[in-house]
Backbone bond lengths (Angstrom), bond angles and torsions (degrees), N, CA, C in turn:
res aa  C-N    CA-C-N  psi(-1)  N-CA   C-N-CA  omega(-1)  CA-C   N-CA-C  phi
1 M - - - 1.493 - - 1.506 109.40 -
2 A 1.262 117.51 134.84 1.486 123.22 -179.26 1.547 111.47 -74.45
3 E 1.282 114.18 143.20 1.486 117.55 -178.91 1.511 110.78 -71.05
4 D 1.321 116.35 147.49 1.403 117.35 178.22 1.525 111.22 -91.18
5 K 1.322 119.71 -179.29 1.479 124.25 -173.42 1.566 106.66 -58.77
6 Q 1.307 118.27 -47.30 1.456 120.81 -174.05 1.504 110.03 -63.77
7 E 1.344 119.07 -38.10 1.461 120.41 179.01 1.489 111.30 -70.12
8 R 1.345 116.85 -37.40 1.442 124.02 -178.69 1.546 109.60 -66.99
9 D 1.272 117.87 -42.45 1.501 125.29 177.28 1.488 112.04 -64.14
10 A 1.394 115.71 -40.18 1.476 117.25 177.16 1.513 110.76 -70.66
11 R 1.324 117.92 -35.32 1.503 116.55 179.62 1.527 110.03 -70.53
12 L 1.333 119.93 -37.22 1.458 122.61 176.64 1.457 110.58 -64.29
13 K 1.294 120.04 -43.55 1.441 123.11 178.31 1.487 110.75 -60.77
14 A 1.316 119.96 -46.28 1.453 125.10 176.66 1.560 111.69 -56.85
15 E 1.359 111.06 -46.06 1.491 115.99 179.58 1.530 111.18 -60.21
16 K 1.295 116.69 -44.93 1.462 122.46 178.75 1.490 111.58 -59.52
17 E 1.307 118.53 -43.58 1.432 121.39 178.94 1.544 112.53 -65.74
18 F 1.333 115.49 -39.56 1.426 120.94 174.16 1.556 112.79 -58.98
19 R 1.328 113.82 -45.39 1.470 119.52 178.91 1.530 111.23 -63.63
20 V 1.285 120.29 -38.57 1.465 125.56 178.73 1.493 110.97 -59.51
21 R 1.416 114.28 -52.71 1.408 123.19 179.26 1.554 111.68 -57.82
22 F 1.331 113.97 -45.54 1.447 120.64 178.21 1.487 114.71 -59.88
23 L 1.319 118.25 -42.58 1.442 122.10 -177.24 1.533 109.03 -71.91
24 V 1.338 118.92 -36.51 1.497 118.19 175.26 1.437 112.45 -61.77
25 K 1.364 114.88 -47.29 1.451 118.54 -176.42 1.578 112.79 -71.32
26 E 1.286 115.17 -38.71 1.462 118.44 -177.68 1.495 116.66 -76.95
27 T 1.332 116.03 -31.34 1.472 117.94 -172.30 1.560 113.65 -120.47
28 G 1.361 116.34 -14.53 1.437 117.35 175.52 1.569 115.22 84.34
29 I 1.323 113.68 8.13 1.492 117.99 176.09 1.603 107.86 -75.07
30 T 1.340 113.45 165.39 1.496 114.19 177.70 1.536 110.45 -74.96
31 E 1.293 114.28 167.82 1.453 120.21 177.08 1.562 108.38 -65.12
32 T 1.273 116.12 -41.64 1.479 118.07 -178.87 1.519 111.03 -62.50
33 Q 1.322 116.86 -41.52 1.473 121.52 176.63 1.519 110.93 -59.45
34 A 1.394 113.43 -47.70 1.418 116.73 178.78 1.491 114.04 -60.76
35 R 1.302 118.28 -44.02 1.453 120.87 -179.99 1.602 110.62 -62.66
36 D 1.313 115.81 -37.87 1.482 119.71 178.23 1.547 109.83 -63.08
37 L 1.430 115.68 -43.50 1.449 116.74 178.79 1.477 111.59 -64.95
38 V 1.322 121.98 -40.79 1.451 122.87 -179.50 1.471 109.58 -65.20
39 D 1.349 117.45 -37.74 1.507 118.96 177.22 1.534 112.40 -65.87
40 M 1.310 117.01 -34.43 1.462 121.52 -177.58 1.507 112.52 -80.07
41 I 1.381 115.00 -44.79 1.466 121.54 -171.61 1.509 113.12 -96.31
42 G 1.270 119.86 -33.13 1.426 123.78 -170.79 1.531 113.27 101.54
43 I 1.322 118.40 -149.24 1.521 117.00 -172.64 1.562 111.35 -114.93
44 D 1.280 118.15 21.72 1.491 122.78 177.17 1.435 107.14 -71.70
45 A 1.320 119.50 115.06 1.541 123.37 -170.33 1.484 108.57 -66.49
46 G 1.295 119.44 -44.37 1.520 120.76 -176.91 1.537 112.14 -61.95
47 S 1.312 116.80 -42.81 1.463 119.27 178.97 1.506 111.95 -66.87
48 L 1.361 114.69 -43.97 1.438 118.39 -179.63 1.559 112.17 -63.55
49 L 1.308 120.08 -39.79 1.463 122.36 176.71 1.485 112.45 -64.94
50 R 1.303 115.91 -43.16 1.493 118.61 179.04 1.507 109.75 -60.00
51 E 1.339 117.95 -50.81 1.428 121.25 -178.84 1.550 115.01 -63.13
52 A 1.340 114.09 -40.12 1.438 119.21 179.92 1.490 110.31 -65.58
53 R 1.361 120.00 -42.28 1.425 122.78 174.62 1.542 114.55 -60.58
54 L 1.288 115.42 -38.36 1.465 120.18 175.78 1.560 110.39 -67.63
55 L 1.293 116.49 -40.15 1.421 120.54 178.13 1.478 112.24 -64.01
56 K 1.331 118.14 -38.68 1.509 124.38 -176.06 1.521 106.44 -70.73
57 K 1.295 122.97 -30.67 1.419 123.59 177.65 1.470 115.41 -65.75
58 K 1.325 118.32 -27.19 1.482 124.78 179.01 1.520 113.06 -64.64
């Protein structure tokens, strides 16, 4: 059975939260910075890590 909009939204929200926690732990950026990156880039792990590492160097 296909997921409905509510299930899809919940899954996406959980994925975003996971990515935020992962970026904070993996790169040392702040939670706010991680949330901003996820909002701008989405949930692609490679892109997020690249940008978070660049951000951390500043």
